[in-house]
C-alpha positions in Angstrom: 0.0 0.0 0.0 1.5 3.4 -1.1 1.0 6.3 1.4 1.8 9.9 0.5 2.8 11.9 3.5 2.6 15.7 3.2 4.1 17.9 5.9 6.6 20.8 6.0 8.2 19.6 9.2 11.2 17.4 8.3 11.2 15.5 11.6 7.6 14.4 11.2 8.3 13.3 7.6 11.3 11.3 8.8 9.4 9.7 11.8 6.4 8.7 9.7 8.6 7.4 6.9 10.5 5.2 9.3 7.4 3.9 11.1 5.4 3.2 8.0 8.3 1.7 6.1 8.9 -0.6 9.0 5.4 -1.9 8.6 5.9 -2.5 4.9 4.1 0.6 3.5 5.5 2.1 0.4 6.1 5.7 1.6 6.2 8.8 -0.6 6.8 12.3 1.0 6.2 15.9 0.0 7.0 19.1 1.9 4.5 21.5 0.3 1.1 21.5 -1.5 2.4 21.8 -5.1 4.7 18.8 -4.6 1.9 16.9 -3.0 -0.4 17.4 -6.0 2.4 16.4 -8.3 3.1 13.3 -6.3 -0.5 12.4 -6.2 -0.8 12.5 -9.9 2.5 10.8 -10.7 2.8 8.2 -7.9 -0.9 7.4 -7.5 -0.9 6.7 -3.7 -3.6 4.6 -2.0 -3.8 7.0 0.9 -2.7 10.5 1.9 -1.6 11.8 5.3 -1.8 15.6 4.9 -0.9 18.6 7.0 -3.1 21.7 6.6 -0.4 24.3 7.4 1.7 24.0 4.2 4.1 26.8 3.1 2.6 27.4 -0.3 -1.0 26.1 -0.6 -3.4 25.7 2.3 -4.1 22.0 3.0 -7.9 22.5 2.6 -7.3 23.8 -0.9 -5.0 20.8 -1.6 -7.9 18.5 -0.6 -10.3 20.4 -2.9 -7.9 20.1 -5.8 -7.5 16.4 -5.2 -11.2 15.8 -5.0 -11.6 17.3 -8.5 -10.2 14.1 -9.9 -9.6 11.4 -7.2 -11.4 9.8 -4.2 -8.2 8.6 -2.6 -8.6 8.5 1.2 -7.1 11.5 3.0 -6.2 11.6 6.7 -5.5 15.2 7.8 -2.7 15.5 10.4 -2.7 19.0 11.7 -2.0 21.3 14.6 -5.3 23.1 14.0 -7.5 21.7 16.8 -10.5 23.9 16.3 -13.8 22.4 15.2 -14.1 24.9 12.4 -10.9 23.7 10.8 -12.1 20.1 11.1 -15.4 20.9 9.5 -13.6 22.7 6.6 -11.4 19.8 6.0 -14.2 17.2 6.1 -16.4 19.4 3.9 -13.6 19.6 1.4 -13.4 15.8 1.2 -11.1 14.6 4.0 -11.9 11.2 5.4 -10.4 11.6 8.9 -8.7 14.2 11.1 -5.9 13.7 13.6 -4.6 16.5 15.7 -1.0 17.2 16.5 0.7 16.3 18.7 -0.3 12.7 17.9 0.4 9.2 19.0 1.9 7.1 16.2 -0.1 4.1 17.2 -3.4 6.1 17.0 -2.4 7.3 13.5 -1.6 3.7 12.4 -4.9 2.5 13.7 -6.7 5.2 11.7 -4.7 4.3 8.6 -5.7 0.6 9.1 -9.3 1.6 9.5 -9.2 3.5 6.2 -7.3 0.7 4.5 -10.1 -1.7 5.3 -12.4 0.5 3.3 -10.1 0.2 0.2 -11.3 -3.3 -0.4 -14.2 -3.2 -2.9 -17.5 -4.8 -2.1 -18.2 -8.1 -3.7 -21.9 -8.2 -4.4 -24.6 -9.1 -7.0 -27.1 -6.6 -5.7 -29.9 -5.4 -7.9 -29.9 -1.6 -8.4 -31.9 0.2 -5.7 -34.1 3.3 -6.2 -33.7 6.2 -3.9 -36.5 8.4 -5.3 -35.2 9.5 -8.8 -31.7 8.3 -7.9 -30.4 4.8 -8.7 -27.9 3.2 -6.5 -26.0 0.2 -8.0 -24.1 -1.6 -5.2 -22.4 -4.1 -7.5 -21.0 -1.3 -9.7 -20.4 1.0 -6.7 -22.1 3.8 -8.7 -25.0 6.3 -8.3 -26.9 7.9 -11.1 -29.3 10.9 -10.9 -32.6 11.2 -12.7 -30.9 12.4 -15.9 -28.6 9.4 -15.9 -25.6 11.4 -14.8 -23.1 9.8 -12.5 -23.2 11.3 -9.0 -19.7 11.6 -7.4 -19.5 10.2 -3.9 -16.4 10.1 -1.7 -15.2 6.7 -0.5 -16.6 7.4 3.0 -19.9 8.6 1.6 -20.2 5.5 -0.5 -19.4 3.1 2.4 -22.0 4.8 4.6 -24.7 4.8 1.9 -24.0 1.1 1.1 -24.6 -0.1 4.6 -27.9 1.8 4.8 -29.1 0.7 1.4 -28.4 -2.9 2.2 -30.7 -2.6 5.2 -33.9 -1.1 3.8 -36.4 0.0 6.4 -34.2 -1.0 9.3 -32.7 1.2 11.9 -28.9 1.0 11.7 -27.3 2.2 14.9 -24.8 5.0 15.2 -22.4 2.5 16.8 -22.6 0.1 14.0 -22.1 2.7 11.3 -19.1 4.2 13.1 -17.5 0.8 13.6 -18.0 -0.4 10.1 -17.1 2.8 8.2 -14.5 4.4 10.5 -13.3 1.6 12.8 -13.6 0.6 16.5 -11.7 3.6 17.7 -14.4 6.0 16.4 -17.4 4.9 18.4 -17.9 8.3 20.1 -17.4 10.4 16.9 -21.1 10.9 16.1 -20.4 14.2 14.5 -18.8 12.3 11.6 -22.2 10.7 11.0 -24.0 14.0 11.0 -21.6 15.6 8.7 -21.5 12.8 6.1 -25.3 12.2 6.2 -25.8 15.9 5.5 -23.4 15.6 2.5 -25.3 12.5 1.2 -28.6 14.3 1.5 -27.4 17.3 -0.5 -26.3 14.9 -3.3 -29.2 12.4 -3.3 -32.3 13.9 -1.7 -34.6 16.2 -3.7 -35.1 18.4 -0.6 -32.2 17.8 1.8 -33.9 19.8 4.5 -36.8 17.3 4.4 -35.2 14.0 3.6 -37.5 11.2 2.5 -35.1 8.3 2.1 -32.1 8.9 4.4 -33.8 9.4 7.8 -32.4 10.2 11.2 -33.6 8.4 14.3 -32.4 11.0 17.0 -30.0 9.5 19.4 -30.2 6.0 17.9 -29.1 5.9 14.3 -30.2 6.2 10.7 -32.7 4.5 8.4 -33.0 4.1 4.6 -36.5 4.1 3.3 -36.8 3.2 -0.4 
């Protein structure tokens, strides 16, 4: 698995390169945003670990630029601990957010959790209708009423797939967090709120009054065909 690490602090690049290489990751590094974008295009990493405070391009803009052409998982590693920074990064398309100073074992656990989501689903599911939208689980694709492909991030897709495979059933917050983000995320319910809001904007005719992706307050979420 190839990991691109983007950080302008040489000691962090060195520490992560040593730790990840020792665990048999193929590690690529970049010290600024322009180099990161170039490496992402030319080296095609399976995952990015990205600092937000880069010397040339803000990390959030790097995420937005990447999301124009790739859904490669992105873990933000940043000294910005404020919730507004986390929301900006997640809205831009990041999959996870780790705050500096960080524990290397925690970061490795989060990388492993994202890595599990790299494995494609093996399924022969019939396409499912979500109003005017068609969800094809076997093809991992979503089309709108005009037949145009709807772009979903990897995390959005994983969340949607669990709900669609359980029509009419309440899927608990705990189960969704465990299956999509991993066992170390069971208290991160704000992740669910954020990503469900993004899915509704993309798939519901009126996101403020969802008909198919429903919230059961304090319990979980439900897909109604």
